C-alpha positions in Angstrom: 6.1 -30.7 -3.9 9.8 -30.3 -3.5 11.5 -28.4 -0.8 12.6 -25.8 -3.4 9.0 -25.3 -4.4 7.8 -24.9 -0.9 10.6 -22.3 -0.2 9.6 -20.4 -3.3 5.9 -20.3 -2.3 6.9 -19.2 1.2 9.2 -16.5 -0.1 6.4 -15.2 -2.4 3.9 -15.0 0.5 6.4 -13.2 2.7 7.4 -10.7 -0.1 3.7 -10.1 -1.1 2.1 -9.8 2.3 4.6 -8.8 4.9 6.7 -5.7 5.5 10.2 -5.9 6.7 10.4 -6.6 10.4 13.6 -5.2 12.0 12.7 -6.4 15.5 12.4 -10.0 14.3 15.6 -9.7 12.3 17.3 -8.4 15.4 16.0 -11.4 17.5 17.1 -13.9 14.9 20.6 -12.3 14.6 21.0 -12.3 18.4 20.0 -16.0 18.4 22.6 -16.7 15.8 25.2 -14.7 17.6 24.5 -16.7 20.8 25.0 -19.9 19.0 21.4 -21.0 19.3 20.3 -23.7 16.7 18.4 -22.4 13.7 15.1 -24.1 14.5 13.1 -21.0 13.5 9.9 -21.3 11.5 9.6 -19.2 8.3 8.2 -15.7 8.6 4.9 -16.8 7.0 4.6 -19.8 9.4 5.4 -17.5 12.4 2.8 -15.0 11.3 0.2 -17.8 11.1 1.2 -19.0 14.6 0.9 -15.5 15.9 -2.6 -15.1 14.5 -3.6 -18.5 15.9 -2.2 -17.6 19.3 -4.1 -14.3 19.4 -7.3 -16.0 18.4 -6.8 -18.4 21.3 -5.4 -16.0 23.8 -8.3 -16.3 26.3 -8.1 -20.0 26.5 -5.5 -21.8 28.6 -3.5 -24.4 26.9 -0.1 -25.7 28.2 1.1 -26.2 24.7 1.0 -22.4 24.0 4.7 -22.1 24.7 5.8 -22.7 21.1 7.6 -20.7 18.5 4.5 -18.6 17.9 5.0 -17.1 21.4 8.1 -15.2 20.2 6.0 -13.5 17.5 3.3 -12.8 20.1 5.8 -11.3 22.4 7.2 -9.1 19.6 3.7 -7.9 18.8 3.0 -7.1 22.5 6.3 -5.1 22.6 5.4 -3.2 19.4 2.0 -2.2 20.9 3.6 -1.1 24.1 6.1 1.1 22.2 3.3 2.9 20.4 1.6 4.0 23.6 
């Protein structure tokens, strides 16, 4: 499939399954403002990484420090704010 098709599928998944995420938007904007390279995964890929990280949380793995960790940290922050 072409890149355009993959982007359209990804956009559909995000629009159909996810709510807006102001915290994530703020993090991405801050990254951009600080001049960090745009190496972000798509929201759908990030959600998948977050789910996989939560499933694996009890197991130690040195490779756990990946892009999914950002999403995991945001989830932890949201849970703490609800308490």
